[in-house]
C-alpha positions as CSV (number, residue, x, y, z in Angstrom):
1,M,6.3,-98.4,-26.2
2,T,9.7,-96.9,-26.6
3,E,10.0,-98.1,-30.4
4,I,6.5,-96.8,-31.2
5,V,7.5,-93.4,-29.5
6,G,10.6,-93.1,-31.3
7,G,9.0,-94.3,-34.5
8,A,6.3,-91.2,-33.9
9,A,9.5,-88.8,-33.1
10,A,11.3,-90.1,-36.6
11,L,7.6,-89.6,-38.6
12,L,7.9,-85.9,-37.5
13,V,10.7,-85.1,-39.5
14,V,8.6,-85.3,-43.1
15,P,6.1,-82.4,-41.8
16,L,9.1,-80.7,-40.6
17,V,11.0,-81.0,-44.2
18,A,7.5,-80.2,-45.6
19,A,7.2,-76.7,-43.8
20,T,10.7,-75.9,-44.2
21,V,10.4,-76.4,-47.8
22,W,7.5,-74.4,-48.3
23,E,8.7,-71.5,-46.4
24,V,12.0,-71.1,-48.7
25,L,9.7,-71.4,-51.8
26,S,7.1,-69.2,-50.1
27,R,9.8,-66.5,-49.7
28,Y,12.8,-66.8,-52.0
29,V,10.5,-68.0,-55.3
30,L,7.0,-66.7,-54.4
31,G,8.0,-63.6,-52.3
32,T,5.3,-64.3,-49.9
33,P,6.8,-65.7,-46.1
34,T,4.8,-67.4,-43.9
35,I,3.6,-66.3,-40.5
36,W,3.7,-70.0,-39.3
37,A,6.8,-72.1,-40.8
38,F,9.2,-71.0,-38.3
39,E,7.4,-71.5,-34.9
40,L,6.1,-74.9,-36.6
41,G,9.6,-75.8,-37.3
42,Y,11.1,-75.2,-34.1
43,M,8.0,-77.2,-32.2
44,L,8.4,-79.8,-34.3
45,M,12.2,-80.3,-33.8
46,G,11.8,-80.0,-30.3
47,V,9.7,-83.0,-30.1
48,H,11.2,-84.5,-32.3
49,F,14.3,-84.4,-30.4
50,L,12.2,-85.1,-27.0
51,L,10.4,-88.1,-28.2
52,G,13.8,-89.5,-29.6
53,G,15.6,-89.9,-25.9
54,A,14.1,-92.9,-25.0
55,I,14.9,-94.8,-27.9
56,A,18.3,-93.6,-28.0
57,L,18.9,-94.6,-24.4
58,K,17.1,-97.9,-25.3
59,R,19.7,-98.5,-28.2
60,Q,22.7,-96.9,-26.2
61,V,23.6,-94.4,-28.7
62,H,23.5,-91.2,-26.2
63,V,27.0,-89.6,-26.4
64,R,29.0,-91.1,-23.7
65,I,32.7,-90.8,-22.9
66,D,34.2,-93.9,-23.2
67,L,37.7,-93.4,-22.4
68,I,37.6,-95.4,-18.7
69,Y,33.7,-97.0,-19.2
70,A,34.5,-99.2,-22.1
71,Q,37.7,-100.7,-20.2
72,L,35.8,-101.8,-17.6
73,S,34.0,-105.3,-17.3
74,A,30.0,-105.7,-17.6
75,R,29.5,-106.0,-14.2
76,R,31.3,-103.1,-13.2
77,R,29.3,-100.7,-16.2
78,A,26.3,-102.2,-14.6
79,I,27.3,-100.8,-11.2
80,I,27.6,-97.3,-12.3
81,D,24.8,-97.0,-15.1
82,L,22.8,-98.9,-12.0
83,F,24.3,-95.6,-9.5
84,L,23.8,-93.1,-12.3
85,Y,20.1,-94.3,-13.4
86,A,18.7,-95.2,-10.5
87,G,20.8,-92.2,-8.2
88,I,20.8,-89.3,-10.4
89,V,19.0,-89.4,-13.7
90,L,16.1,-90.6,-12.7
91,P,15.3,-88.3,-9.8
92,A,15.8,-85.7,-12.1
93,I,13.9,-86.8,-14.9
94,A,11.1,-86.8,-12.0
95,V,11.6,-83.4,-11.3
96,L,11.9,-81.8,-14.6
97,C,8.3,-83.9,-15.1
98,Y,7.2,-82.4,-12.2
99,H,7.8,-78.7,-12.9
100,S,7.4,-79.5,-16.9
101,G,3.5,-80.3,-15.7
102,V,3.0,-77.5,-13.3
103,F,3.9,-75.2,-16.5
104,A,1.8,-77.0,-19.2
105,M,-1.2,-76.6,-16.8
106,A,-0.7,-73.1,-16.6
107,A,-0.5,-72.8,-20.2
108,Y,-3.7,-74.6,-20.6
109,A,-5.4,-72.9,-17.8
110,S,-4.2,-69.2,-19.1
111,G,-4.7,-69.6,-22.7
112,E,-1.0,-68.7,-23.2
113,R,0.6,-68.1,-26.7
114,S,3.5,-68.3,-27.9
115,G,4.3,-64.8,-28.7
116,Q,6.8,-65.5,-31.6
117,S,5.1,-64.7,-34.7
118,A,2.0,-63.3,-36.2
119,W,0.1,-67.3,-36.3
120,N,1.0,-67.3,-32.4
121,P,-0.4,-70.9,-31.4
122,P,-1.2,-71.9,-28.0
123,I,1.8,-72.8,-26.4
124,W,0.0,-75.9,-23.9
125,P,-0.1,-78.9,-26.7
126,F,3.9,-78.1,-27.1
127,R,4.1,-78.3,-23.3
128,V,1.9,-81.3,-22.8
129,L,4.1,-83.1,-25.2
130,I,7.6,-82.3,-23.4
131,V,5.8,-84.1,-20.2
132,F,4.7,-87.1,-22.0
133,S,8.7,-87.4,-23.8
134,L,9.8,-86.9,-20.1
135,V,7.4,-89.6,-18.9
136,V,8.7,-91.9,-21.7
137,L,12.4,-91.4,-20.9
138,A,11.8,-92.3,-17.6
139,L,10.1,-95.3,-18.2
140,Q,13.1,-96.1,-20.2
141,I,15.4,-95.2,-17.5
142,L,13.4,-97.4,-15.5
143,A,13.9,-100.4,-17.9
144,E,17.3,-99.4,-18.1
145,T,17.9,-99.5,-14.0
146,L,15.9,-103.1,-14.3
147,K,18.4,-104.2,-17.0
148,C,21.5,-103.7,-14.6
149,I,19.5,-105.1,-11.6
150,R,18.9,-108.5,-13.3
151,A,22.8,-108.2,-15.0
152,L,24.1,-107.7,-11.4
153,S,21.8,-110.1,-9.5
154,T,22.1,-113.0,-12.4
155,D,24.6,-114.3,-15.5
156,A,22.3,-112.0,-17.9
157,R,24.6,-110.4,-20.4
158,Y,25.2,-106.4,-20.1
159,P,24.8,-104.2,-23.1
160,D,28.5,-103.6,-24.5
161,A,30.2,-100.2,-24.1
C-alpha cells in the first residue's frame, strides 16, 4: 500500500508543474494572472510531501543524524528504532491523526473555505488527505516496528544505517 500511495504522491508533481507553468505564462506572457494557481500549488505540494512520508520511511531515506547511530550494531539500531517508533512516533502520529480528523470533520460540517484567494475552494478535501496521509504513515511505522521486533527475536537482517 505504501508503494501505491507513494506512486500517487509522485504523480502529483505533474499537475503541480502544469499549474505553475500556466500561472507563469498567464501572468508574465498574457498579463492575466490566475486566481487559482497559487492555492492549487500549495495544496498539491502539501499533499505531495505528506503522502510521500510513508514511502520515505519504508525506503529509510528520512534525514537521520548518523554520527552515533551508524556506528551501532544492527541489534542496537533495532532497539533504538523500536523505542522511537513504538514509544514516541506512533503515539504522536495517533494524536495528530485524531486532531486532524476532528479539524477535517469540522471543516466539512461548516463548509469552511480557504479564504486565500478569489477561488476560495473548500478546505475539507485537503484536510481529509492530511488524515489519510497520517494513517498511511502510521501503518508504515507499525510495519517498521514489526521489522524491529522480528530482527530482535530472530536472526533476521535489520536495515543498514
